[in-house]
N, C-alpha and C positions, 0 to 999 in steps of 0.2 A: 504494500500500500504506500503510495507516495504521500508527501506532506500536503499541507493545505494549499489549495489553488492560489496562485499569485504570490506564494511565499518564496522569496529568492533562495532561502535555505533548502528548499525541497528540490531544487534543480542542480544537477552536477555540472555547474559552470562557474567560471570566475566572475567576480563583480565587474560591472561595466567599467568602473574606474580603475580596475586592476588591483584593488585592495585584497590582500589575502584574507580568507575567511578562516576563523579559528573557532571550533566548538570546544567547550569546556564542560566536563561532566562533574557536577558537584559545586554547590555554592557555599562551601566552607571558606575559611580564611584563605587557604591556598588557591582554591578555584577562583574566588573573586580577585585575588592578587594577580593571578594569571590574566584574567580579563582586563583589569586596569592597565597593566603594562602593555598588553596587546593593543589596547585602544590608544595609549600614549605613543605607540610606534606605528600608527597608521593602518592598523589591521581592523577588520570588522569581526567582533567576537560575539558569541551567544553562549550563555551558561544554561544548562539544564539541571534542575534540582528536583529531587523526588518529593521533598517536603514543601511546606507552605512558608517557611522562614529561611533566611540565610544563616550561615554560621556553623552548621554541623554541630560538633560538641560545644562550640562557643555560643551558647544559647541561654534562654530563660523561658519560663512559663509563668502563668498567673493563676490566682484563685482568690476570690473575695477581696480584691484590692491589693493583695500581696504579690510581689514579684520574686520568684525564686530563681536566683542567678546561679547557673550550674558550673561554670568553667573557671574563670580567671581567679587565681589566688594572688598572683603578682604578675606583672607584665614587664619584661625586659624592654627598655627603650623609652621609658616615660620621661627621662630627662634629656635635654638638648645636648648636642655636641658629640654624637656617636652614630655609627652606621645604623643601628637598630632604630633609633629615633628618626633618622632620615627616611627609612622605609615606611614607618607609620605616618610620617608627614606626607609622603608621596601618595599613600593610600587613603589619606583623609581620616585615618582612624581616630585621631585625637582632636579633630577640629572642634573648637569651641568648648573644650572640656577642661574641667579641673581634674587634678590628680591627688588622691589621698596617699600619703606616705606614713609609715609607722616606724616608731623608734625600735621596735623589736621585730624579729622575724617570726618567732613562735615561742610559746611557753609550754613546758612539759610538767605535768603533775602526776605523782605516783599515787598508789592506793591509800597512803597515809595522809595525803594532802601536802606533802613536801614538794616544792616546785623549783624549777630552774628556768630563767628567762634568757633567751638568746638575743641579746641586744645587738644591733648592727654596729654600734660604736665599739671598737675593740677595747678601748680603755675602760669603758663602763662594764663591758662584758668580762674583762679580766678581773676587775675588782669584785664583781658579783660572784664569779666562779671561785675565786680564792676565799671569799667569805664562806661559801658552801663547803669547800673541801681544801683546806690548806695543804693536806698531805699530797694533793695532786698538782702542786704548784708548777712542777717542771712541764707536765703535759699541757696545762692551762696556758702557760706563757708561750709554749711552742705554737699552739693553735692560734692564739691572738697575735703573735708575731707574724705568722703567715697571713692572717687576715689583713694586717696593716700593709703588707707587701702587695696583696691583691688590690687593695684600695688605691694604691699608687699606679696600678696598671689598667689601661682601658683597651680591651681587645674585642672588637665586635665586627668580625669579617662577614657582613651580611649583604654587601653591595654587588659583588662581582662573582659570577660562577667560577668555581675553582679552575677549570680548564682555560678560562679566558682572562685570568689575572695577568696584568702586564708586569714587566720587570720592575717597574717602579712600585707597583702595589705589593709584589712579593718582597721587595727590599724593605718597604715600610713595615710589613708584618715581621720580618726578621729583626728589624731594629727594636721592635717591641718584645719579641719572644726571646731573642738570644740572651739579653741580660738577666732574664728570669727563667732561663731554660731549666736550670736545676730545680727551681721551685715548682715549675709545671710538671717536670718529670717525677719528682718525689711525691707530690700531692696526687698525681694521677696514678701512681703505682702503689699508693697506700690505701687499702680498703678501709672504709669508715668502721666496719665491724672490728677490724684488727686494731685500729687506733682506739676505739671506744673501750675495748676490752682491757686496755692498759690502765684505765682509771681504777683507783681504789674505792672511790665512792660508788655505791650501787646505783644511785639515781643518775649520776653522770654517765655511767656505763650504758644505761638504757636511753637516757635523754638525747645524747649526741646522735644516736641513730634516727631520732625523730625530729630533727631540725626542719626537715621538709614535711612536717605534719604527721606522716607515717613513714615507716622504714622502707625505702625503695629496694633494699637488699641488693648488694653488689656494687653500689656506688662507691667511688673513692672519695678522698677529701676534697679534690679540686672543685666539683660543682657546688659543694656547700660554701666554700670560701668565695667562689666567683659570685654566687647569687647574694650572699650576705654583703659582699663588697659593693655590688650593684645597688642593693637597698640602702647602703650607707650614703651613696651618691644620689639618692632619690631617683634612681634609674630602674627601680623594680616596684613601682607603685601600682595603685588601682585606679583605672580611668573612670571618670564619671559615666554612669550608664551601664557599667559592667560589661559582661560578656556579649549579650545581645546588642547592647549599645555600640560596642566595637564593631560587630558584624553589620549593624544598620548603617554606621558611618561609612564603612567600606562599600556597602551596597549603594549608598547615595553617591559616593565618589565615582563608582563604576558607571552608574546611570548618567551622571553628569558628563562623563567622558563619551557617552553615546552607546554604551553597552546595553545588551538585552538579557534579561533573566526570565526563563520560563519555569514557573513553579508547578508542582504536581505533575512533573514530567520525569518519570522513571525510565532510565535508559536500560534497554534489555540486552543490546549487543552493539559492538563496534563493527561497522561495515568495512571489510577489507577486500581490495581488488588488486591482484598481481603484486602482492607483498606491500601494499600501501593502504593505510587507513584513509578512507574517503568520506566517512560520516558515521552516523549512529541510527539505530532503530529503537523507538520507544516501545513500551509495553503495549500501547494501543495500536502498534503496527506502523505508525508514521515514521518516515525516514527523513533525515536532514543531512545535507552534504556540506563538506568544508575542505579546505586545502590542508588543514592540520587539525588533529584531534588531541586534546589533552585530558587525561583522566586524573582528577583530583579527588577521587573517592577511595574507598577501602582497597588495599593492595591485592588481597586474595580475590575479591570480587572482580577486580580489573583483570588479573592474570588468568584466573580459571573460570570466571563467569563471562564477562563481556568479551574476552578474547579466546575463551574455550581452551586455554592452555596451549595454544598453537605457537606462541612466540616466547621461548624461554632460552636460557643458557645456564652455564654453571652457577653464576651468582644468583639468578632468579630461582633456580632449582634448589640451591642451598637454603635460601630464605623461606620459600613457600612450600617445599616438600619435606624439609627437615626442621629448621629452626622454629618455624611457626608452631610446631607441635612439641617443642622441647620446653619443659617447665622452666619458668624464670626468664624466658626470652622476651615475652611481651610485658609491657607495663600493665599492672593489675587493673581489673575493673573495680568499680566502687558502688556501694550502696549509699544513697543520699536520703536524708530525712530533713525536710524543711519544716520549721516550726514557726507558726504565727502566734505572737504573744501580745497581749494587751499591756501597754505601758512601756517604760524604758528599763533596760537591763543595767544601765549605769555606764557612763562614759569612761569611768576609771577602771573598768574591767578589761582584761586582755582581749584584743580583737580575735586572737586565735590561740586555742589551747588544745594540746594533745593530752588526753587523760589515759594513763596506763591502767589497765583493768586487772582486777583479780581474776583468777581462773573461773570463779563462780560467775562473775559478771560477763566475762568473755564468752562463756558457754551459752549465754542467752542471746548472742548476736548471730542470727542465721547466716551460715556460709562465710563466717569471718576467717580471714587469713592471718590476722595478727590480734594480739590482746590489747587493743587500744581503740579509742574513739576520739575523733577530732571534732571540736565544737568551735564554730566561728560565729561571731556576732556580726552578721552581714549588714545590719543597719549602720554600723560604724564605717563601712566601706564606701558607701555612696548614698546620696539622697534618692528618695523615690521608691525604695524597695518595700516599704511598708506604708499603710495608710497613716494619717496623722494620729499620734498618740499610741502607735504600735511599733513592734520590732520584729525582726526576722532572725532566726538562728538556723544555721546550716550544720548538720551533724553528718559525718561521713566515716566510712571504714572500708579498707580493701576487702574485696569479697571474691569468691570463686564463681566465675560465670557458669561453669558446668552445673553447679548446684542449682542455680536459679533457672537455667534452661530446662533442666530435667523436671523441676517442680512445675513449671508453666506448661510443659508439654504433656505431663502425665496427669496432673491434678490441679486444675485452676483454683479450686476451693482451698486446697492446702497452700498454694502459692499466695493467695490473698491472706490466708491466716498467718503465714510467715512475715508478710509485710506488716500486718497488724502487730505481730510480735516485736518487730523493730520499733514501731511507733510507741508501743507500751513501754519498752525498755528506755527509749529516749525520754519519754515523759517522766518516768520514775527517776532516771539518772539526773536529769536537769533539776528536779526537785531536791535531790540530795545535795547537789553541788551548788545550786542557786535557790535556796529555800524561798518558797512562796511563788515559784514559777508555775507549778503544775496547775493551780487554780486559775491562772491567767492565760493558759494556752487555749487558743481559739480553734486551731486546726493543725494537723500534721500531714504532710504529703511525703510519700515514700516512693523513690524511684530505684529500681533494681538494675543490675547489669543487663538483664533481659530487655529492660526499657531502652538502655543505651544502644543495644544491638539493633532493636527495631527502628529506632529513630535515626541513627547515623549509619547503620550498616557496618560499623567497625567490628572486625573479627574478634570474637569472644568478649565483646563489649569493652575492649581496651580503650582508654581515653587518650593514650599517648603513643599507641602503636609499639614499635620496637623499643625495648629498654635501652637507654643510653649505657655505654660502657660494657655492653654485652658483645658476644661475637657478631651479632647482627649489625652493630654500630659500624664496624669497619667495612663490612660488605656494602651497607647502604651508602657509605661515603664514596665507594667506588662507582655506585650507580650514578651518583651526581657528577663526580670528577672525571671518571674514565669513560663511562657509557653515555654521558651527557643526557641522562634521564630518558634514554631511549631503550627499546627492547630489541634483541637480536632478530634480524630478518624482517623488521617492520619499519617501513618509512612513513613519514607523515604522522607520527604519533609520539607523544611524550607522557611521562608521569610526573605529577607534582604532589606535594603534601607530605605528611608525616611518614608515610611508608617509604619515601625515598630520602627525605630531609631530616628524619628523626623528630622527636617530640619538641614541644614548645611552640607557642603561637608565632614568635618572631621567626623561627626556623621554617615553619609552614609558609609564612608570608614570603620569606626570601626565596623559596623554591619557585614561586610564581614569577618572581623577577628573573631567576636563573633560566627557567624554561623559555621566556621570551628573549633573553639574551642569546641563548643558543639558536633560537629560531631566526633571530635577526642576522646572526652570522651565516646561517644556511642561505638566507635570502640575499646575502651580500648588501646589507644595509646597516647603517650605524644604529646603535641602541640609544634611546633617549628616555629620560625620566624627569619629572618636574613635580614640585610640591603642590598640594592642594591649597587653594586660596580661601577655602571656606572658613569662616570665622564666627558665624552666628552662634551665640551661647547655646550649649546643650540643655535640653530639658527632657524629663521622663516621657513626655508625649511623643518624642521622636522614636520611641520603641515601637509605636504602632499598636495594633490590636494583637495581643498575645493569646495563644491557645491555652486552654486548661489541660491539665495532664490527662484526665480521663477522655477528653476529646482528641487530645494531641497524639495519644498512642492507641494501641489496639484495645478492643473491647475486653473488659476484665481488669484493666489497669486503673482502678478507681481509688478515690481518696480513702485513707484509712480512718 
């Protein structure tokens, strides 16, 4: 079946003005970034998105006047003067927005109520940790000394695709890296688990693993130091409007540049003729043609679904036939419980706290992978997340996707019962930790890893795809730098997003820039990018109409 009559995208022919046509699959941050840079470089692009909203995992939903923000906890690039910030300015992501910065990265509290605060200021952090455990002075001073050194280094290589970096760009990177090479090498080679186990204080042994809210398992010291240093520079803040606000701003930028987005448009397969991608076919049978197709959706879906496994090589096979199924290679899925509360929870409380749970408490969390619960007071992050006089709390924990998938497939009633169990635990836990909260709770919304899978299509409900610093990390880097984000034996096609560029929103956004840079080189035209001039102050109304969770997802996923 052909596309709509009169639709230039339904005809397999070049634009009358010679503009290359680019189809992008997925309106997540990477997909919209690809579209924005394609438009900036004189191409005509169109994005096809299966859902009704942009953003993918970078999203939010609403209920009874509350906005439940799902994704951003901190955003690299919120301060001026670095590559990451430049990318966000080019994409219009921060137009008209304020940014909230916190003096601490996270707080960790054990079962007895003893706590440690991970301040971003290394001097304050050092004093605090020494007060907690003088016996660990040597390790504490070592960590804070390294944090000071990272604060003096700014390395954000997000502007140029690896294979296209000029001699001058490579030299500039070397000038930054070489003086700190031993620091980078040592902190990248030291697993956090190994470092934390050297503390004598039992709280510090557990707390250091949870600086990133929960223990990502397998991370070395380097990313902790890098992100805390970024936060010290106010370069890891929270943008006004949150996750969906970021996506809406990029969507607005894309449309201003002349791009088109088709929502409720699920791509069923990529059309290939004589070894070249020529277009897509939607689930309803309509076909659309282009000179280049970019998939910015789930990697497994792309490789083995849209392309039916026909275009692979050693690297792709290693990732999708082996590592994808190896435990610990994917970033875990999460269970989210959003809590709407009457009144204020207090501005003096920590915005983010990881509570270390007793075995008895941990056993009550269905499908939990770790004995901890993260509690974030999201009303402190940005205005507009709750109706006047109310607050929003976001509680999360790493969870086993297979557990929830099996529940939902076999027994929907039991699936809903387990979600109710999460809600009951959260209600009781908040009352114990914040007395008087339970009677003020108006609603609790629970989203499982199965929800994430249905909404985004992400394999196993993973929110960040391949885990950084795993074996997959190095292979994915070669997909970008050596393979130029292409697949063996397939012309006219590229992949963008976290499945090639690894996790983090700025890395997803940069893959869109890289794809278009490689495409410009192929077309023998110079690449150009320019910042958005949008400056109208942001307001919550710009989020547009948000879906509710029970309408937003499949039947049976109802409020608890």
